[in-house]
Biopython code that builds the backbone (N, CA, C, O; Angstrom):
import numpy as np
from Bio.PDB.StructureBuilder import StructureBuilder

atoms = [
    (1, "MET", "N", (-4.967, 27.951, -0.191)),
    (1, "MET", "CA", (-5.276, 26.780, -0.981)),
    (1, "MET", "C", (-4.058, 25.865, -0.995)),
    (1, "MET", "O", (-2.933, 26.323, -1.195)),
    (2, "GLY", "N", (-4.282, 24.590, -0.786)),
    (2, "GLY", "CA", (-3.200, 23.614, -0.779)),
    (2, "GLY", "C", (-2.784, 23.229, -2.182)),
    (2, "GLY", "O", (-3.543, 23.377, -3.140)),
    (3, "MET", "N", (-1.591, 22.745, -2.283)),
    (3, "MET", "CA", (-1.086, 22.303, -3.568)),
    (3, "MET", "C", (-1.375, 20.819, -3.745)),
    (3, "MET", "O", (-1.147, 20.023, -2.834)),
    (4, "LYS", "N", (-1.869, 20.457, -4.901)),
    (4, "LYS", "CA", (-2.121, 19.053, -5.200)),
    (4, "LYS", "C", (-1.031, 18.548, -6.124)),
    (4, "LYS", "O", (-0.474, 19.303, -6.921)),
    (5, "GLY", "N", (-0.740, 17.288, -6.010)),
    (5, "GLY", "CA", (0.252, 16.701, -6.883)),
    (5, "GLY", "C", (-0.064, 15.257, -7.148)),
    (5, "GLY", "O", (-0.832, 14.623, -6.425)),
    (6, "LYS", "N", (0.537, 14.750, -8.190)),
    (6, "LYS", "CA", (0.325, 13.360, -8.563)),
    (6, "LYS", "C", (1.662, 12.814, -9.042)),
    (6, "LYS", "O", (2.339, 13.427, -9.867)),
    (7, "LEU", "N", (2.026, 11.674, -8.523)),
    (7, "LEU", "CA", (3.253, 11.011, -8.931)),
    (7, "LEU", "C", (2.873, 9.656, -9.494)),
    (7, "LEU", "O", (2.192, 8.872, -8.832)),
    (8, "ILE", "N", (3.303, 9.380, -10.694)),
    (8, "ILE", "CA", (3.014, 8.095, -11.322)),
    (8, "ILE", "C", (4.331, 7.357, -11.501)),
    (8, "ILE", "O", (5.286, 7.885, -12.071)),
    (9, "VAL", "N", (4.364, 6.136, -11.009)),
    (9, "VAL", "CA", (5.554, 5.304, -11.109)),
    (9, "VAL", "C", (5.184, 4.039, -11.855)),
    (9, "VAL", "O", (4.147, 3.434, -11.588)),
    (10, "SER", "N", (6.023, 3.643, -12.782)),
    (10, "SER", "CA", (5.798, 2.413, -13.529)),
    (10, "SER", "C", (6.975, 1.479, -13.274)),
    (10, "SER", "O", (8.133, 1.871, -13.418)),
    (11, "LEU", "N", (6.671, 0.256, -12.900)),
    (11, "LEU", "CA", (7.705, -0.734, -12.626)),
    (11, "LEU", "C", (7.485, -1.960, -13.493)),
    (11, "LEU", "O", (6.351, -2.389, -13.704)),
    (12, "GLU", "N", (8.558, -2.509, -13.983)),
    (12, "GLU", "CA", (8.474, -3.768, -14.708)),
    (12, "GLU", "C", (8.862, -4.882, -13.740)),
    (12, "GLU", "O", (9.903, -4.813, -13.088)),
    (13, "VAL", "N", (8.034, -5.887, -13.654)),
    (13, "VAL", "CA", (8.301, -7.009, -12.766)),
    (13, "VAL", "C", (8.415, -8.288, -13.582)),
    (13, "VAL", "O", (7.929, -8.360, -14.711)),
    (14, "LYS", "N", (9.054, -9.288, -13.008)),
    (14, "LYS", "CA", (9.295, -10.547, -13.715)),
    (14, "LYS", "C", (8.204, -11.572, -13.429)),
    (14, "LYS", "O", (8.478, -12.768, -13.328)),
    (15, "CYS", "N", (6.973, -11.100, -13.300)),
    (15, "CYS", "CA", (5.833, -11.997, -13.109)),
    (15, "CYS", "C", (4.602, -11.307, -13.690)),
    (15, "CYS", "O", (4.658, -10.130, -14.046)),
    (16, "GLY", "N", (3.522, -12.018, -13.783)),
    (16, "GLY", "CA", (2.299, -11.440, -14.312)),
    (16, "GLY", "C", (1.662, -10.466, -13.334)),
    (16, "GLY", "O", (1.887, -10.546, -12.126)),
    (17, "GLY", "N", (0.866, -9.546, -13.865)),
    (17, "GLY", "CA", (0.169, -8.579, -13.033)),
    (17, "GLY", "C", (-0.745, -9.233, -12.021)),
    (17, "GLY", "O", (-0.956, -8.705, -10.929)),
    (18, "HIS", "N", (-1.293, -10.390, -12.386)),
    (18, "HIS", "CA", (-2.168, -11.104, -11.451)),
    (18, "HIS", "C", (-1.417, -11.502, -10.184)),
    (18, "HIS", "O", (-1.998, -11.522, -9.099)),
    (19, "SER", "N", (-0.125, -11.819, -10.315)),
    (19, "SER", "CA", (0.678, -12.184, -9.135)),
    (19, "SER", "C", (0.903, -10.979, -8.224)),
    (19, "SER", "O", (0.807, -11.089, -7.002)),
    (20, "VAL", "N", (1.200, -9.837, -8.825)),
    (20, "VAL", "CA", (1.407, -8.615, -8.041)),
    (20, "VAL", "C", (0.103, -8.220, -7.346)),
    (20, "VAL", "O", (0.101, -7.885, -6.162)),
    (21, "TYR", "N", (-0.990, -8.260, -8.082)),
    (21, "TYR", "CA", (-2.301, -7.933, -7.503)),
    (21, "TYR", "C", (-2.627, -8.878, -6.349)),
    (21, "TYR", "O", (-3.119, -8.446, -5.307)),
    (22, "ASP", "N", (-2.355, -10.152, -6.534)),
    (22, "ASP", "CA", (-2.629, -11.148, -5.497)),
    (22, "ASP", "C", (-1.829, -10.859, -4.225)),
    (22, "ASP", "O", (-2.349, -11.000, -3.119)),
    (23, "ILE", "N", (-0.576, -10.460, -4.380)),
    (23, "ILE", "CA", (0.253, -10.144, -3.210)),
    (23, "ILE", "C", (-0.344, -8.966, -2.444)),
    (23, "ILE", "O", (-0.449, -9.019, -1.219)),
    (24, "PHE", "N", (-0.736, -7.907, -3.149)),
    (24, "PHE", "CA", (-1.271, -6.728, -2.473)),
    (24, "PHE", "C", (-2.725, -6.895, -2.038)),
    (24, "PHE", "O", (-3.172, -6.215, -1.115)),
    (25, "HIS", "N", (-3.465, -7.790, -2.688)),
    (25, "HIS", "CA", (-4.883, -7.954, -2.365)),
    (25, "HIS", "C", (-5.121, -8.990, -1.274)),
    (25, "HIS", "O", (-5.806, -8.698, -0.294)),
    (26, "THR", "N", (-4.574, -10.189, -1.419)),
    (26, "THR", "CA", (-4.897, -11.254, -0.464)),
    (26, "THR", "C", (-3.709, -11.777, 0.337)),
    (26, "THR", "O", (-3.898, -12.476, 1.333)),
    (27, "ASN", "N", (-2.504, -11.455, -0.078)),
    (27, "ASN", "CA", (-1.319, -11.964, 0.623)),
    (27, "ASN", "C", (-0.412, -10.846, 1.124)),
    (27, "ASN", "O", (0.807, -11.005, 1.195)),
    (28, "THR", "N", (-1.013, -9.725, 1.467)),
    (28, "THR", "CA", (-0.250, -8.563, 1.916)),
    (28, "THR", "C", (0.612, -8.881, 3.128)),
    (28, "THR", "O", (1.700, -8.328, 3.286)),
    (29, "HIS", "N", (0.129, -9.761, 3.970)),
    (29, "HIS", "CA", (0.862, -10.122, 5.190)),
    (29, "HIS", "C", (2.201, -10.806, 4.887)),
    (29, "HIS", "O", (3.037, -10.939, 5.781)),
    (30, "HIS", "N", (2.416, -11.241, 3.637)),
    (30, "HIS", "CA", (3.688, -11.862, 3.253)),
    (30, "HIS", "C", (4.751, -10.841, 2.824)),
    (30, "HIS", "O", (5.916, -11.207, 2.668)),
    (31, "LEU", "N", (4.378, -9.586, 2.634)),
    (31, "LEU", "CA", (5.343, -8.593, 2.160)),
    (31, "LEU", "C", (6.575, -8.440, 3.052)),
    (31, "LEU", "O", (7.667, -8.266, 2.512)),
    (32, "PRO", "N", (6.470, -8.494, 4.388)),
    (32, "PRO", "CA", (7.695, -8.425, 5.191)),
    (32, "PRO", "C", (8.657, -9.583, 4.906)),
    (32, "PRO", "O", (9.869, -9.420, 5.047)),
    (33, "ASN", "N", (8.140, -10.745, 4.509)),
    (33, "ASN", "CA", (9.005, -11.873, 4.146)),
    (33, "ASN", "C", (9.565, -11.719, 2.737)),
    (33, "ASN", "O", (10.686, -12.146, 2.463)),
    (34, "ILE", "N", (8.791, -11.114, 1.848)),
    (34, "ILE", "CA", (9.217, -10.923, 0.461)),
    (34, "ILE", "C", (10.283, -9.837, 0.374)),
    (34, "ILE", "O", (11.245, -9.970, -0.382)),
    (35, "SER", "N", (10.116, -8.767, 1.142)),
    (35, "SER", "CA", (11.042, -7.636, 1.087)),
    (35, "SER", "C", (11.400, -7.145, 2.494)),
    (35, "SER", "O", (11.009, -6.045, 2.885)),
    (36, "PRO", "N", (12.146, -7.960, 3.256)),
    (36, "PRO", "CA", (12.460, -7.580, 4.642)),
    (36, "PRO", "C", (13.342, -6.338, 4.766)),
    (36, "PRO", "O", (13.354, -5.696, 5.816)),
    (37, "SER", "N", (14.076, -5.992, 3.715)),
    (37, "SER", "CA", (14.910, -4.793, 3.786)),
    (37, "SER", "C", (14.078, -3.517, 3.624)),
    (37, "SER", "O", (14.559, -2.426, 3.928)),
    (38, "ARG", "N", (12.837, -3.644, 3.149)),
    (38, "ARG", "CA", (11.954, -2.487, 2.944)),
    (38, "ARG", "C", (10.768, -2.461, 3.904)),
    (38, "ARG", "O", (10.375, -1.396, 4.381)),
    (39, "ILE", "N", (10.204, -3.624, 4.184)),
    (39, "ILE", "CA", (8.992, -3.696, 4.998)),
    (39, "ILE", "C", (9.265, -4.537, 6.235)),
    (39, "ILE", "O", (9.625, -5.710, 6.137)),
    (40, "LYS", "N", (9.091, -3.921, 7.400)),
    (40, "LYS", "CA", (9.389, -4.606, 8.658)),
    (40, "LYS", "C", (8.181, -5.361, 9.200)),
    (40, "LYS", "O", (8.317, -6.484, 9.685)),
    (41, "HIS", "N", (6.996, -4.748, 9.119)),
    (41, "HIS", "CA", (5.845, -5.326, 9.808)),
    (41, "HIS", "C", (4.549, -4.905, 9.121)),
    (41, "HIS", "O", (4.444, -3.794, 8.601)),
    (42, "PHE", "N", (3.572, -5.797, 9.125)),
    (42, "PHE", "CA", (2.234, -5.541, 8.599)),
    (42, "PHE", "C", (1.236, -6.047, 9.627)),
    (42, "PHE", "O", (1.378, -7.161, 10.131)),
    (43, "GLU", "N", (0.229, -5.243, 9.944)),
    (43, "GLU", "CA", (-0.759, -5.647, 10.953)),
    (43, "GLU", "C", (-2.159, -5.193, 10.543)),
    (43, "GLU", "O", (-2.339, -4.090, 10.029)),
    (44, "ILE", "N", (-3.141, -6.053, 10.776)),
    (44, "ILE", "CA", (-4.540, -5.725, 10.509)),
    (44, "ILE", "C", (-5.158, -5.209, 11.807)),
    (44, "ILE", "O", (-5.075, -5.868, 12.843)),
    (45, "HIS", "N", (-5.774, -4.032, 11.749)),
    (45, "HIS", "CA", (-6.417, -3.451, 12.931)),
    (45, "HIS", "C", (-7.931, -3.642, 12.911)),
    (45, "HIS", "O", (-8.543, -3.919, 13.943)),
    (46, "GLU", "N", (-8.527, -3.493, 11.737)),
    (46, "GLU", "CA", (-9.973, -3.663, 11.579)),
    (46, "GLU", "C", (-10.235, -4.330, 10.239)),
    (46, "GLU", "O", (-9.547, -4.051, 9.257)),
    (47, "GLY", "N", (-11.223, -5.207, 10.194)),
    (47, "GLY", "CA", (-11.597, -5.836, 8.938)),
    (47, "GLY", "C", (-10.735, -7.040, 8.606)),
    (47, "GLY", "O", (-10.206, -7.713, 9.491)),
    (48, "GLU", "N", (-10.604, -7.297, 7.302)),
    (48, "GLU", "CA", (-9.857, -8.446, 6.800)),
    (48, "GLU", "C", (-8.951, -8.014, 5.656)),
    (48, "GLU", "O", (-9.175, -6.982, 5.023)),
    (49, "ILE", "N", (-7.931, -8.814, 5.404)),
    (49, "ILE", "CA", (-7.053, -8.549, 4.270)),
    (49, "ILE", "C", (-7.891, -8.540, 2.996)),
    (49, "ILE", "O", (-8.711, -9.429, 2.768)),
    (50, "GLY", "N", (-7.671, -7.525, 2.177)),
    (50, "GLY", "CA", (-8.326, -7.463, 0.878)),
    (50, "GLY", "C", (-9.780, -7.055, 0.896)),
    (50, "GLY", "O", (-10.491, -7.287, -0.082)),
    (51, "LYS", "N", (-10.247, -6.452, 1.983)),
    (51, "LYS", "CA", (-11.641, -6.007, 2.074)),
    (51, "LYS", "C", (-11.689, -4.487, 2.213)),
    (51, "LYS", "O", (-10.896, -3.900, 2.949)),
    (52, "ILE", "N", (-12.620, -3.856, 1.506)),
    (52, "ILE", "CA", (-12.797, -2.410, 1.584)),
    (52, "ILE", "C", (-13.125, -2.012, 3.021)),
    (52, "ILE", "O", (-13.825, -2.732, 3.733)),
    (53, "ASP", "N", (-12.613, -0.864, 3.432)),
    (53, "ASP", "CA", (-12.758, -0.281, 4.774)),
    (53, "ASP", "C", (-11.916, -0.972, 5.842)),
    (53, "ASP", "O", (-12.010, -0.617, 7.017)),
    (54, "SER", "N", (-11.101, -1.945, 5.461)),
    (54, "SER", "CA", (-10.179, -2.550, 6.424)),
    (54, "SER", "C", (-9.080, -1.546, 6.757)),
    (54, "SER", "O", (-8.661, -0.762, 5.905)),
    (55, "VAL", "N", (-8.623, -1.578, 8.000)),
    (55, "VAL", "CA", (-7.560, -0.683, 8.455)),
    (55, "VAL", "C", (-6.344, -1.534, 8.796)),
    (55, "VAL", "O", (-6.425, -2.472, 9.590)),
    (56, "VAL", "N", (-5.218, -1.191, 8.183)),
    (56, "VAL", "CA", (-3.977, -1.931, 8.399)),
    (56, "VAL", "C", (-2.844, -0.942, 8.669)),
    (56, "VAL", "O", (-2.959, 0.245, 8.366)),
    (57, "SER", "N", (-1.753, -1.443, 9.238)),
    (57, "SER", "CA", (-0.587, -0.582, 9.432)),
    (57, "SER", "C", (0.657, -1.280, 8.902)),
    (57, "SER", "O", (0.742, -2.507, 8.844)),
    (58, "TRP", "N", (1.604, -0.455, 8.525)),
    (58, "TRP", "CA", (2.888, -0.907, 8.003)),
    (58, "TRP", "C", (3.995, -0.246, 8.802)),
    (58, "TRP", "O", (3.897, 0.931, 9.150)),
    (59, "LYS", "N", (5.032, -0.986, 9.090)),
    (59, "LYS", "CA", (6.301, -0.418, 9.528)),
    (59, "LYS", "C", (7.255, -0.727, 8.387)),
    (59, "LYS", "O", (7.398, -1.879, 7.976)),
    (60, "TYR", "N", (7.899, 0.300, 7.886)),
    (60, "TYR", "CA", (8.764, 0.134, 6.722)),
    (60, "TYR", "C", (10.010, 0.995, 6.892)),
    (60, "TYR", "O", (10.083, 1.830, 7.794)),
    (61, "TYR", "N", (10.972, 0.784, 6.031)),
    (61, "TYR", "CA", (12.225, 1.531, 6.101)),
    (61, "TYR", "C", (12.324, 2.496, 4.932)),
    (61, "TYR", "O", (12.027, 2.150, 3.788)),
    (62, "GLU", "N", (12.748, 3.708, 5.242)),
    (62, "GLU", "CA", (13.023, 4.706, 4.217)),
    (62, "GLU", "C", (14.362, 5.338, 4.560)),
    (62, "GLU", "O", (14.507, 5.956, 5.615)),
    (63, "ASP", "N", (15.334, 5.188, 3.681)),
    (63, "ASP", "CA", (16.697, 5.675, 3.928)),
    (63, "ASP", "C", (17.254, 5.159, 5.252)),
    (63, "ASP", "O", (17.934, 5.891, 5.971)),
    (64, "GLY", "N", (16.963, 3.893, 5.574)),
    (64, "GLY", "CA", (17.470, 3.266, 6.780)),
    (64, "GLY", "C", (16.716, 3.622, 8.053)),
    (64, "GLY", "O", (17.013, 3.084, 9.121)),
    (65, "LYS", "N", (15.750, 4.518, 7.951)),
    (65, "LYS", "CA", (14.976, 4.953, 9.115)),
    (65, "LYS", "C", (13.626, 4.229, 9.124)),
    (65, "LYS", "O", (12.962, 4.117, 8.093)),
    (66, "GLU", "N", (13.232, 3.740, 10.305)),
    (66, "GLU", "CA", (11.945, 3.054, 10.410)),
    (66, "GLU", "C", (10.803, 4.066, 10.372)),
    (66, "GLU", "O", (10.816, 5.062, 11.096)),
    (67, "MET", "N", (9.823, 3.798, 9.524)),
    (67, "MET", "CA", (8.663, 4.668, 9.348)),
    (67, "MET", "C", (7.396, 3.873, 9.652)),
    (67, "MET", "O", (7.428, 2.649, 9.781)),
    (68, "PHE", "N", (6.279, 4.595, 9.762)),
    (68, "PHE", "CA", (5.005, 3.972, 10.103)),
    (68, "PHE", "C", (3.899, 4.576, 9.244)),
    (68, "PHE", "O", (3.890, 5.781, 8.991)),
    (69, "ALA", "N", (2.972, 3.739, 8.800)),
    (69, "ALA", "CA", (1.790, 4.218, 8.079)),
    (69, "ALA", "C", (0.593, 3.362, 8.467)),
    (69, "ALA", "O", (0.662, 2.133, 8.473)),
    (70, "LYS", "N", (-0.495, 4.031, 8.787)),
    (70, "LYS", "CA", (-1.762, 3.345, 9.044)),
    (70, "LYS", "C", (-2.685, 3.742, 7.901)),
    (70, "LYS", "O", (-2.853, 4.926, 7.610)),
    (71, "ILE", "N", (-3.280, 2.746, 7.255)),
    (71, "ILE", "CA", (-4.051, 3.019, 6.044)),
    (71, "ILE", "C", (-5.409, 2.332, 6.087)),
    (71, "ILE", "O", (-5.618, 1.366, 6.821)),
    (72, "VAL", "N", (-6.320, 2.858, 5.282)),
    (72, "VAL", "CA", (-7.620, 2.231, 5.092)),
    (72, "VAL", "C", (-7.739, 1.871, 3.607)),
    (72, "VAL", "O", (-7.364, 2.658, 2.738)),
    (73, "ILE", "N", (-8.258, 0.691, 3.330)),
    (73, "ILE", "CA", (-8.470, 0.278, 1.943)),
    (73, "ILE", "C", (-9.760, 0.934, 1.475)),
    (73, "ILE", "O", (-10.835, 0.649, 2.002)),
    (74, "GLU", "N", (-9.650, 1.818, 0.479)),
    (74, "GLU", "CA", (-10.809, 2.572, 0.002)),
    (74, "GLU", "C", (-11.527, 1.908, -1.159)),
    (74, "GLU", "O", (-12.752, 1.980, -1.252)),
    (75, "ALA", "N", (-10.783, 1.265, -2.043)),
    (75, "ALA", "CA", (-11.406, 0.681, -3.234)),
    (75, "ALA", "C", (-10.594, -0.506, -3.727)),
    (75, "ALA", "O", (-9.372, -0.553, -3.585)),
    (76, "ILE", "N", (-11.307, -1.462, -4.311)),
    (76, "ILE", "CA", (-10.678, -2.632, -4.925)),
    (76, "ILE", "C", (-11.409, -2.897, -6.235)),
    (76, "ILE", "O", (-12.637, -2.986, -6.263)),
    (77, "ASP", "N", (-10.646, -3.022, -7.319)),
    (77, "ASP", "CA", (-11.239, -3.325, -8.621)),
    (77, "ASP", "C", (-10.519, -4.533, -9.214)),
    (77, "ASP", "O", (-9.446, -4.381, -9.798)),
    (78, "PRO", "N", (-11.092, -5.734, -9.074)),
    (78, "PRO", "CA", (-10.436, -6.941, -9.588)),
    (78, "PRO", "C", (-10.236, -6.931, -11.106)),
    (78, "PRO", "O", (-9.262, -7.502, -11.595)),
    (79, "LEU", "N", (-11.132, -6.297, -11.856)),
    (79, "LEU", "CA", (-10.991, -6.266, -13.316)),
    (79, "LEU", "C", (-9.770, -5.462, -13.748)),
    (79, "LEU", "O", (-9.063, -5.855, -14.676)),
    (80, "LYS", "N", (-9.520, -4.341, -13.081)),
    (80, "LYS", "CA", (-8.350, -3.508, -13.386)),
    (80, "LYS", "C", (-7.140, -3.899, -12.545)),
    (80, "LYS", "O", (-6.064, -3.317, -12.681)),
    (81, "LYS", "N", (-7.326, -4.894, -11.671)),
    (81, "LYS", "CA", (-6.284, -5.296, -10.719)),
    (81, "LYS", "C", (-5.772, -4.065, -9.971)),
    (81, "LYS", "O", (-4.568, -3.819, -9.906)),
    (82, "SER", "N", (-6.705, -3.301, -9.412)),
    (82, "SER", "CA", (-6.400, -2.028, -8.774)),
    (82, "SER", "C", (-6.845, -2.024, -7.310)),
    (82, "SER", "O", (-7.900, -2.557, -6.966)),
    (83, "ILE", "N", (-6.022, -1.416, -6.461)),
    (83, "ILE", "CA", (-6.339, -1.245, -5.044)),
    (83, "ILE", "C", (-5.991, 0.198, -4.667)),
    (83, "ILE", "O", (-4.938, 0.709, -5.049)),
    (84, "THR", "N", (-6.883, 0.846, -3.917)),
    (84, "THR", "CA", (-6.666, 2.217, -3.466)),
    (84, "THR", "C", (-6.592, 2.234, -1.946)),
    (84, "THR", "O", (-7.495, 1.756, -1.260)),
    (85, "TRP", "N", (-5.496, 2.795, -1.431)),
    (85, "TRP", "CA", (-5.282, 2.934, 0.009)),
    (85, "TRP", "C", (-5.194, 4.414, 0.347)),
    (85, "TRP", "O", (-4.632, 5.198, -0.417)),
    (86, "LYS", "N", (-5.749, 4.795, 1.491)),
    (86, "LYS", "CA", (-5.605, 6.164, 1.979)),
    (86, "LYS", "C", (-4.892, 6.118, 3.326)),
    (86, "LYS", "O", (-5.303, 5.395, 4.235)),
    (87, "VAL", "N", (-3.825, 6.893, 3.442)),
    (87, "VAL", "CA", (-3.070, 6.968, 4.694)),
    (87, "VAL", "C", (-3.884, 7.789, 5.696)),
    (87, "VAL", "O", (-4.312, 8.901, 5.389)),
    (88, "ILE", "N", (-4.097, 7.234, 6.897)),
    (88, "ILE", "CA", (-4.874, 7.932, 7.927)),
    (88, "ILE", "C", (-4.033, 8.288, 9.156)),
    (88, "ILE", "O", (-4.497, 9.013, 10.036)),
    (89, "ASP", "N", (-2.798, 7.782, 9.218)),
    (89, "ASP", "CA", (-1.905, 8.105, 10.333)),
    (89, "ASP", "C", (-0.487, 7.718, 9.926)),
    (89, "ASP", "O", (-0.291, 6.830, 9.097)),
    (90, "GLY", "N", (0.492, 8.386, 10.510)),
    (90, "GLY", "CA", (1.876, 8.002, 10.275)),
    (90, "GLY", "C", (2.753, 9.122, 9.746)),
    (90, "GLY", "O", (2.331, 10.274, 9.638)),
    (91, "ASN", "N", (3.981, 8.755, 9.421)),
    (91, "ASN", "CA", (5.011, 9.708, 9.016)),
    (91, "ASN", "C", (4.665, 10.493, 7.756)),
    (91, "ASN", "O", (5.025, 11.666, 7.652)),
    (92, "LEU", "N", (3.981, 9.882, 6.802)),
    (92, "LEU", "CA", (3.641, 10.591, 5.568)),
    (92, "LEU", "C", (2.749, 11.802, 5.829)),
    (92, "LEU", "O", (2.830, 12.799, 5.112)),
    (93, "LEU", "N", (1.902, 11.719, 6.846)),
    (93, "LEU", "CA", (1.001, 12.839, 7.145)),
    (93, "LEU", "C", (1.710, 13.977, 7.874)),
    (93, "LEU", "O", (1.124, 15.037, 8.091)),
    (94, "GLU", "N", (2.967, 13.760, 8.250)),
    (94, "GLU", "CA", (3.777, 14.864, 8.758)),
    (94, "GLU", "C", (4.247, 15.740, 7.600)),
    (94, "GLU", "O", (4.551, 16.918, 7.786)),
    (95, "LEU", "N", (4.303, 15.157, 6.407)),
    (95, "LEU", "CA", (4.755, 15.878, 5.215)),
    (95, "LEU", "C", (3.609, 16.342, 4.323)),
    (95, "LEU", "O", (3.721, 17.369, 3.654)),
    (96, "TYR", "N", (2.506, 15.592, 4.310)),
    (96, "TYR", "CA", (1.390, 15.866, 3.405)),
    (96, "TYR", "C", (0.079, 15.920, 4.186)),
    (96, "TYR", "O", (-0.088, 15.223, 5.187)),
    (97, "ASN", "N", (-0.852, 16.758, 3.717)),
    (97, "ASN", "CA", (-2.178, 16.827, 4.344)),
    (97, "ASN", "C", (-2.959, 15.544, 4.118)),
    (97, "ASN", "O", (-3.703, 15.103, 4.994)),
    (98, "SER", "N", (-2.797, 14.954, 2.970)),
    (98, "SER", "CA", (-3.417, 13.662, 2.667)),
    (98, "SER", "C", (-2.500, 12.908, 1.718)),
    (98, "SER", "O", (-1.710, 13.507, 0.988)),
    (99, "PHE", "N", (-2.614, 11.594, 1.740)),
    (99, "PHE", "CA", (-1.748, 10.765, 0.899)),
    (99, "PHE", "C", (-2.530, 9.513, 0.519)),
    (99, "PHE", "O", (-2.950, 8.748, 1.387)),
    (100, "THR", "N", (-2.721, 9.309, -0.778)),
    (100, "THR", "CA", (-3.452, 8.156, -1.295)),
    (100, "THR", "C", (-2.556, 7.395, -2.258)),
    (100, "THR", "O", (-1.864, 7.992, -3.083)),
    (101, "VAL", "N", (-2.576, 6.072, -2.146)),
    (101, "VAL", "CA", (-1.790, 5.207, -3.030)),
    (101, "VAL", "C", (-2.761, 4.358, -3.838)),
    (101, "VAL", "O", (-3.664, 3.730, -3.287)),
    (102, "ILE", "N", (-2.562, 4.347, -5.155)),
    (102, "ILE", "CA", (-3.363, 3.500, -6.036)),
    (102, "ILE", "C", (-2.399, 2.591, -6.785)),
    (102, "ILE", "O", (-1.508, 3.068, -7.488)),
    (103, "THR", "N", (-2.576, 1.290, -6.636)),
    (103, "THR", "CA", (-1.766, 0.345, -7.400)),
    (103, "THR", "C", (-2.661, -0.306, -8.442)),
    (103, "THR", "O", (-3.834, -0.579, -8.187)),
    (104, "SER", "N", (-2.097, -0.551, -9.616)),
    (104, "SER", "CA", (-2.831, -1.269, -10.658)),
    (104, "SER", "C", (-1.827, -1.999, -11.537)),
    (104, "SER", "O", (-0.660, -1.616, -11.624)),
    (105, "CYS", "N", (-2.297, -3.050, -12.181)),
    (105, "CYS", "CA", (-1.442, -3.869, -13.034)),
    (105, "CYS", "C", (-2.063, -3.949, -14.422)),
    (105, "CYS", "O", (-3.277, -4.093, -14.561)),
    (106, "GLU", "N", (-1.229, -3.855, -15.437)),
    (106, "GLU", "CA", (-1.730, -3.871, -16.808)),
    (106, "GLU", "C", (-1.848, -5.266, -17.386)),
    (106, "GLU", "O", (-2.691, -5.493, -18.254)),
    (107, "HIS", "N", (-1.040, -6.201, -16.942)),
    (107, "HIS", "CA", (-1.066, -7.543, -17.552)),
    (107, "HIS", "C", (-1.354, -8.591, -16.519)),
    (107, "HIS", "O", (-1.416, -9.777, -16.843)),
]
sb = StructureBuilder()
sb.init_structure("model")
sb.init_model(0)
sb.init_chain("A")
sb.init_seg("    ")
for serial, (resi, resn, name, xyz) in enumerate(atoms, 1):
    if name == "N":
        sb.init_residue(resn, " ", resi, " ")
    sb.init_atom(name, np.array(xyz, "f"), 0.0, 1.0, " ", f" {name:<3s}", serial, name[0])
structure = sb.get_structure()
């Protein structure tokens, strides 16, 4: 039997939750410009930005090393300002059997 885990991170940002949600929902392609020291590249493989079942990939940096993640958007909830991504390929799956990221904003 595999071990399950959950990590919850809370960040305070200097803008409203609607702005953060907007960046991850409809302006994801701007993240390499917003945080070039963390995110190198964003690419859409299938679907459209901000649409369920779209497949996108990220090249990002972790401890100075370039990493890769290919993800599918599983769920979007505009009322909760929530987006759920599931990793389907990349470095994270070398460490974990599955990896899901859920972002949400309170304000």
